[in-house]
DRENZAVO-117079 format. One record per residue (C-alpha): residue in one letter; z, x, y. Coordinates in steps of 0.2 Angstrom, whole numbers, padded with zeros to 4 digits, always signed. Example, Ala and Ser with C-alpha at 12.3 -4.5 7.8 and 13.67 -1.06 7.14 Angstrom:
A+0039+0062-0022;S+0036+0068-0005;
***
This chain:
X-0061-0054-0069;X-0059-0041-0084;X-0067-0024-0087;X-0074-0030-0103;X-0085-0046-0094;X-0102-0046-0090;X-0099-0050-0073;X-0089-0033-0071;X-0100-0022-0080;X-0118-0029-0075;X-0113-0036-0056;X-0096-0030-0048;X-0096-0012-0054;X-0114-0008-0049;X-0112-0015-0032;X-0096-0006-0030;X-0104+0010-0036;X-0119+0009-0025;X-0108+0005-0010;X-0096+0019-0013;X-0109+0033-0014;X-0120+0028+0000;X-0106+0030+0011;X-0103+0048+0015;X-0085+0050+0023;X-0069+0047+0013;X-0063+0035+0027;X-0076+0024+0024;X-0076+0025+0005;X-0058+0021+0006;X-0061+0006+0017;X-0074-0001+0004;X-0063+0003-0012;X-0049-0007-0003;X-0060-0022+0001;X-0067-0023-0016;X-0051-0020-0024;X-0044-0036-0014;X-0059-0046-0020;X-0057-0041-0038;X-0039-0048-0036;X-0045-0063-0027;X-0055-0067-0040;X-0041-0070-0052;X-0034-0083-0041;X-0034-0086-0021;X-0016-0092-0024;X-0011-0075-0030;X-0018-0067-0015;X-0003-0067-0002;X+0009-0059-0015;X-0001-0044-0016;X-0004-0043+0003;X+0014-0045+0005;X+0018-0031-0007;X+0007-0020+0003;X+0014-0025+0020;X+0033-0023+0014;X+0030-0006+0007;X+0020+0002+0021;X+0034-0006+0033;X+0047+0000+0023;X+0040+0018+0021;X+0036+0019+0041;X+0053+0012+0045;X+0061+0026+0032;X+0049+0040+0041;X+0056+0034+0058;X+0074+0035+0054;X+0073+0051+0045;X+0065+0059+0061;X+0080+0052+0071;X+0094+0058+0058;X+0100+0041+0055;X+0105+0044+0036;X+0116+0027+0033;X+0102+0016+0041;X+0089+0025+0032;X+0098+0021+0014;X+0101+0003+0020;X+0082+0001+0023;X+0078+0008+0007;X+0091-0003-0002;X+0084-0018+0006;X+0064-0012+0004;X+0069-0011-0016;X+0078-0028-0017;X+0064-0036-0007;X+0051-0031-0021;X+0063-0034-0034;X+0066-0051-0027;X+0048-0055-0027;X+0046-0050-0044;X+0061-0059-0050;X+0056-0075-0041;X+0038-0075-0048;X+0043-0068-0065;X+0062-0075-0071;X+0065-0090-0061;X+0060-0102-0075;X+0070-0092-0086;X+0086-0091-0077;X+0085-0109-0073;X+0083-0112-0091;X+0098-0101-0096;X+0109-0111-0083;X+0103-0127-0090;X+0107-0121-0107;X+0126-0115-0103;X+0131-0128-0092;X+0123-0144-0099;X+0113-0146-0083;X+0097-0153-0081;X+0090-0143-0067;X+0071-0144-0065;X+0063-0131-0072;X+0050-0125-0058;X+0031-0124-0063;X+0028-0105-0057;X+0013-0096-0062;X+0015-0078-0064;X+0003-0069-0053;X-0009-0057-0063;X-0003-0039-0064;X+0013-0042-0052;X+0024-0030-0064;X+0011-0015-0062;X+0009-0015-0043;X+0026-0022-0038;X+0033-0004-0048;X+0019+0005-0039;X+0025-0001-0022;X+0044+0004-0026;X+0037+0021-0032;X+0029+0025-0014;X+0046+0020-0006;X+0056+0029-0018;X+0046+0044-0016;X+0045+0044+0002;X+0065+0042+0003;X+0068+0055-0009;X+0057+0068+0003;X+0044+0069-0014;X+0030+0061-0003;X+0026+0060+0015;X+0026+0044+0025;X+0008+0035+0025;X+0005+0029+0042;X-0012+0019+0039;X-0009+0004+0030;X-0027+0004+0023;X-0022+0020+0012;X-0007+0011+0007;X-0015-0004+0003;X-0028+0006-0008;X-0013+0013-0017;X-0006-0003-0022;X-0022-0013-0025;X-0034+0000-0031;X-0044-0010-0043;X-0046+0002-0059;X-0026+0002-0062;X-0021-0014-0052;X-0020-0027-0065;X-0013-0017-0081;X-0009+0000-0076;X-0007+0013-0079;X+0007+0013-0066;X+0002+0028-0054;X+0016+0035-0044;X+0012+0039-0026;X+0015+0057-0026;X+0003+0059-0039;X-0013+0053-0029;X-0004+0055-0011;X-0017+0070-0008;X-0032+0060-0016;X-0030+0046-0004;X-0036+0059+0010;X-0047+0070+0001;X-0056+0070-0017;X-0070+0079-0025;X-0085+0071-0034;X-0099+0080-0045;X-0110+0075-0057;X-0099+0082-0072;X-0084+0072-0065;X-0094+0057-0066;X-0100+0058-0084;X-0083+0064-0089;X-0077+0047-0082;X-0090+0036-0090;X-0088+0044-0106;X-0068+0040-0105;X-0073+0023-0099;X-0086+0021-0113;X-0073+0024-0126;X-0060+0014-0118;X-0074-0001-0118;X-0078+0002-0137;X-0059+0001-0140;X-0058-0016-0132;X-0073-0027-0138;X-0077-0018-0153;X-0061-0014-0161;X-0047-0025-0153;X-0058-0041-0150;X-0062-0040-0169;X-0044-0036-0174;X-0039-0051-0164;X-0047-0063-0175;X-0039-0059-0191;X-0022-0056-0181;X-0022-0073-0171;X-0029-0083-0188;X-0013-0077-0199;X+0000-0079-0183;X-0009-0097-0179;X-0002-0103-0197;X+0016-0109-0198;X+0025-0094-0207;X+0028-0105-0221;X+0010-0104-0226;X+0009-0087-0226;X+0012-0076-0243;X+0019-0059-0239;X+0004-0049-0240;X-0004-0061-0228;X+0010-0060-0216;X+0011-0041-0216;X-0009-0041-0214;X-0005-0052-0198;X+0007-0039-0191;X-0003-0024-0195;X-0020-0031-0187;X-0010-0036-0172;X-0002-0019-0169;X-0019-0011-0170;X-0026-0024-0158;X-0012-0021-0146;X-0014-0002-0146;X-0033-0004-0144;X-0031-0018-0131;X-0019-0009-0120;X-0025+0009-0123;X-0044+0003-0120;X-0039-0005-0103;X-0030+0011-0099;X-0044+0022-0104;X-0057+0011-0095;X-0044+0014-0080;X-0043+0032-0080;X-0063+0034-0082;X-0065+0022-0066;X-0052+0032-0056;X-0061+0049-0063;X-0078+0042-0056;X-0071+0037-0039;X-0062+0055-0037;X-0046+0049-0044;X-0034+0057-0057;X-0023+0044-0066;X-0011+0050-0078;X-0014+0047-0097;X-0006+0032-0103;X-0006+0034-0122;X-0004+0049-0134;X-0010+0043-0152;X+0008+0033-0153;X+0004+0028-0171;X+0005+0046-0178;X+0024+0047-0171;X+0038+0053-0183;X+0052+0045-0174;X+0057+0032-0164;X+0059+0045-0147;X+0041+0052-0150;X+0034+0035-0152;X+0040+0030-0135;X+0035+0047-0128;X+0018+0042-0134;X+0018+0025-0129;X+0013+0017-0112;X+0018+0033-0105;X+0016+0029-0087;X+0031+0015-0089;X+0043+0026-0099;X+0041+0039-0087;X+0043+0027-0071;X+0060+0022-0080;X+0064+0039-0085;X+0063+0046-0067;X+0068+0030-0056;X+0081+0022-0068;X+0088+0033-0082;X+0091+0049-0073;X+0098+0040-0057;X+0111+0032-0066;X+0116+0046-0075;X+0103+0051-0088;X+0111+0063-0101;X+0121+0074-0090;X+0133+0059-0082;X+0141+0045-0089;X+0138+0038-0106;X+0120+0042-0112;X+0120+0030-0126;X+0125+0016-0113;X+0112+0022-0101;X+0098+0022-0114;X+0102+0005-0119;X+0101-0003-0100;X+0084+0007-0099;X+0077-0001-0114;X+0084-0019-0109;X+0075-0018-0093;X+0060-0012-0103;X+0061-0028-0113;X+0063-0037-0097;X+0048-0029-0088;X+0038-0035-0102;X+0043-0054-0100;X+0055-0067-0096;X+0060-0074-0114;X+0073-0070-0125;X+0061-0062-0137;X+0057-0049-0125;X+0077-0046-0122;X+0080-0043-0141;X+0064-0034-0141;X+0070-0021-0128;X+0088-0021-0135;X+0081-0019-0153;X+0073-0003-0146;X+0088+0002-0137;X+0099+0001-0152;X+0086+0011-0163;X+0085+0025-0149;X+0102+0026-0147;X+0105+0027-0167;X+0093+0041-0168;X+0100+0051-0154;X+0118+0049-0160;X+0112+0056-0179;X+0100+0069-0173;X+0113+0077-0162;X+0108+0092-0151;X+0089+0088-0156;X+0084+0072-0149;X+0069+0064-0159;X+0071+0075-0172;X+0075+0065-0188;X+0077+0079-0199;X+0066+0070-0212;X+0050+0076-0218;X+0033+0068-0209;X+0028+0059-0225;X+0045+0050-0224;X+0048+0050-0206;X+0031+0042-0201;X+0031+0025-0212;X+0050+0023-0207;X+0043+0023-0188;X+0029+0013-0191;X+0039+0001-0203;X+0051-0001-0188;X+0036-0004-0174;X+0030-0018-0186;X+0045-0026-0186;X+0044-0026-0167;X+0028-0031-0166;X+0034-0047-0174;X+0048-0051-0160;X+0034-0046-0146;X+0021-0059-0154;X+0030-0073-0158;X+0036-0084-0145;X+0053-0089-0148;X+0067-0082-0159;X+0067-0095-0172;X+0049-0092-0176;X+0051-0073-0176;X+0065-0074-0187;X+0054-0086-0199;X+0038-0075-0199;X+0051-0059-0203;X+0057-0070-0218;X+0040-0073-0222;X+0034-0055-0224;X+0049-0051-0235;X+0046-0067-0248;X+0063-0074-0241;X+0054-0091-0234;X+0050-0105-0246;X+0032-0107-0245;X+0024-0124-0241;X+0006-0128-0239;X+0000-0111-0242;X-0015-0105-0232;X-0029-0093-0237;X-0028-0079-0247;X-0030-0061-0241;X-0048-0060-0248;X-0051-0074-0234;X-0047-0063-0219;X-0053-0046-0227;X-0071-0048-0227;X-0083-0034-0228;X-0083-0032-0207;X-0065-0034-0205;X-0061-0021-0219;X-0074-0009-0210;X-0066-0013-0192;X-0048-0010-0200;X-0053+0007-0209;X-0061+0012-0191;X-0046+0008-0182;X-0034+0017-0193;X-0046+0033-0191;X-0047+0030-0171;X-0029+0029-0170;X-0027+0046-0176;X-0033+0062-0166;X-0045+0065-0178;X-0060+0061-0165;X-0052+0073-0154;X-0051+0087-0167;X-0070+0084-0172;X-0075+0084-0154;X-0066+0102-0151;X-0073+0109-0168;X-0093+0103-0163;X-0090+0111-0145;X-0083+0126-0152;X-0098+0129-0166;X-0113+0121-0158;X-0123+0129-0142;X-0116+0121-0126;X-0134+0112-0122;X-0136+0105-0139;X-0118+0100-0138;X-0120+0091-0121;X-0136+0082-0127;X-0126+0077-0144;X-0111+0070-0133;X-0121+0062-0121;X-0133+0053-0133;X-0117+0047-0144;X-0110+0040-0126;X-0125+0031-0122;X-0126+0024-0140;X-0109+0019-0140;X-0111+0011-0122;X-0125+0000-0130;X-0117-0006-0144;X-0101-0011-0133;X-0113-0019-0120;X-0121-0030-0135;X-0103-0035-0140;X-0099-0039-0121;X-0114-0052-0119;X-0111-0060-0136;X-0092-0062-0138;X-0082-0074-0130;X-0064-0067-0133;X-0060-0055-0119;X-0043-0056-0111;X-0031-0041-0110;X-0015-0044-0119;X-0004-0034-0103;X-0014-0045-0091;X+0002-0058-0094;X+0014-0043-0089;
***
């Protein structure tokens, strides 16, 4: 079940909202949210259901034992339990996500013919595993209290708005909200507006861009002339951004409706003028997770070799996205770029010293190259596609020309997407709010929200393309 599906919008969500607001106590509402969240996950496949139950039980038990050992002053035992709990989380993630990849590597290196297991990746396992580890780490560090109610631990890990594709919420960020949270009409409407913007990003922009991107990448690289190859990369880059940021907006909006405040996951990354700035704006919850739980603990910029630390973090970031050599190369690609930028920027990390008019297209060029690595299935396919972009691949059975992919609707969507990837809408919103009477502005804002919601609903009921790209992670 996805947020942009008819069954979610017209069936699941109304029932969940009705049940939630009919209940009066936080305890009852928490139980209700946990039940519907587990049902939400169960809908994606009953075979995966034990995986999330395992994550809840493991991290709840680990947290309770850590609390007990801390009270008794058993420092060494406490550290051992912490390491074991984190290791069991990683073993679960490793089994489901990396076993096939590792067996294939062993076969390639040794010439063996070990049978590659047919393991299906549970939906969202990278996200809820990282959240479970966040809870245990925060408890171990003393940054959060031990949760003695397994239902609340379960709700934190399985809460359906951010269960499948984030944002990755740290336990310390919503610990208090599990016990007490406020609701109001204004907050409900704010959440609805954020959800509506996210839904529009997904069903109007991302799904429309996907048609062009999939058509171009569906060709063999030798069939695409350079202009078409670049068009495929540009539309895929926009598709990925609006797909993932749209989901994140919907998650944040839903969270706000239910009284939770989730962290922002995107901050207009496509206006970045440096590699470091891009990664401060893209998938913020993942970047901060790796910063706080990996980069700083291994030394960060204060201890050891900062360049090696950065390279390790980005290699892990690539592996987090998937078990294939493409993702390994993708992570190393960004690690090398961030190290190079930091080395040449000296005491001012992230500042290239270049004028924005030069720094921005250079950053976007590097991003486009990475999108080819991210999108293609094999390194060979990636290399061929990159060659086609620069006219270095011999053309065979050339496909359609650019005009085929750039019908009036397609051009309109691309233009709207380019405008929407900038803070121009946010700027207009602020200016109108400053200049218009409060009541008039509120009426205009609510009218536009309902109109956008209605148009989005039209796309939901008429389109068949709906899967979110980041569900595979």
